[in-house]
N, C-alpha and C positions, 0 to 999 in steps of 0.2 A: 438481639444483634442480628443483622441481616447478613447473609452470605451469598456469594455469587456461585452459581452452579454452572460449570462448563462441561460440555460433552468431551469425551476423550479425544475425538478427532479435532475439536477446536483447540484444546490445550496442547495437543501434539504438534500443531503448526507453529507455535511460539518458538522463536529461536531459529527457524528455518531460513536459509538463504533464499533470496528471490532476486529477480531483475525487474526493473520498472522502466518504461519508455513513455515519455510525454508525446502526445499526438498533436502538439502545437505545430503549425507549419514551419516555424524556424528550427525546431529541434527534432522534428520527426525523422530526419535522415540520420541522426546520431544513433550509435549502438545503445542498447539498454544499459542502464546504470545498476550497479549492485545495490541491494537493499537487504535489511534484516527484519523479519516479522517480529513485532513487539507484542501486539495484541491481535486476536483473530476471532471473527465470528462469520457466519454465512453471508451477512449483509454489510459488515463493516470490518475494516482492517487498519491497523496502525503500523507503519513502517519506519525504520530508522534509515535515513538516506544522507547523502553528502551534499545535496544541492536544494535550493529553494524551489518550490513550485507554487504558483498562484492558485487561490481558491477558484473552483470551477473548471480547472484543467482536466481534460479527459486523459487517462493514462492506460497503457496496456501493461498488465502485471503477468509476469511469467513465474509460476510457482509449481513445483513438483511435476514438471513436464506439461503443464496446461497453461493456457493464457486466458485472461478475462479482462473486461473493460471496467474501469472504476473512475469515479469523479472525486477530485480533491475537495474536502470540506474544511480542512485546516492544515497549516504548516507552521510548526512551532520550532523556533531556532534555539539551540543550546550552544554551549561553548565549542563543541566539536562535531555537531551533526544537526540534522533537522528531523523532527518527528512529523510524519505525513499521515494525516487521517483521510481515509478513503471510504466512499459509499459505493456499493456495487451498482453498476448501470444495468437496468433492465431493458433489453432490446424489445421493441414492439414489432 
């Protein structure tokens, strides 16, 4: 049986409140939206949010007093929310 090993810092992020802001021209002037961290690693994150975001959208994530840029790789609709999968954007 395979098990997943998470570092304490990764596991500690699950359940944290966050804010997410789409950097699309139409919505970039809006305030950040609330989000909940569902899964977390250094390079990928899954958030529970209240609105749809298209794949490829660049977002600014505010978490624990810091912000970083991420790219949407999936958006899964459920009855009462969306699960948003994000990849960390590496700036060159």
